[in-house]
C-alpha positions, 0 to 999 in steps of 0.5 A: 100280682104285679111281680107273678105276672112278671116271673110267669112271663119271664119263664114263658119266653125262656121256655120258648127260647130254649124250645127254639134253640132246641129245634134249631141246634144245626149249625149256620154258616154266616158269610161276611165280605173278605172271605170271612165266615162264622159257623154257629147254631142259629140260635147263637147267631140270632141271640148274637145280633140281637146283643149287638142291636141292643148294644148299639141302641144303648150307645146311640141313647148313651150320646143322646143322654150325655148331650141332654145332661150338659145341656141341663147343666148349662140351663141350671147354671143360667138359672142360678145366675138370673136367680142372683141377678133378681136377688141383687136388684130386690136388694137395691134401695127403693128412692121415692121420686116425690 
């Protein structure tokens, strides 16, 4: 059932996107600083901006992921050291004080 709903949702989004692209096929000029211009259909420009935003979001999340993985590795190393220290302390002989 879940797969069916995902398939219907995907088909709906693609159909709406194609309809939008068809209705907005006229070229739009995007002007940048320095006299740079890009002329393309509105749907292509919006898709490009969406892709660029997704890429930037992925890169920012990836940087954070790498930092968290490094921290996790350091924490695991510290846990192994502490476990070894506890094992060494447990192995010491106990002397009676009496």
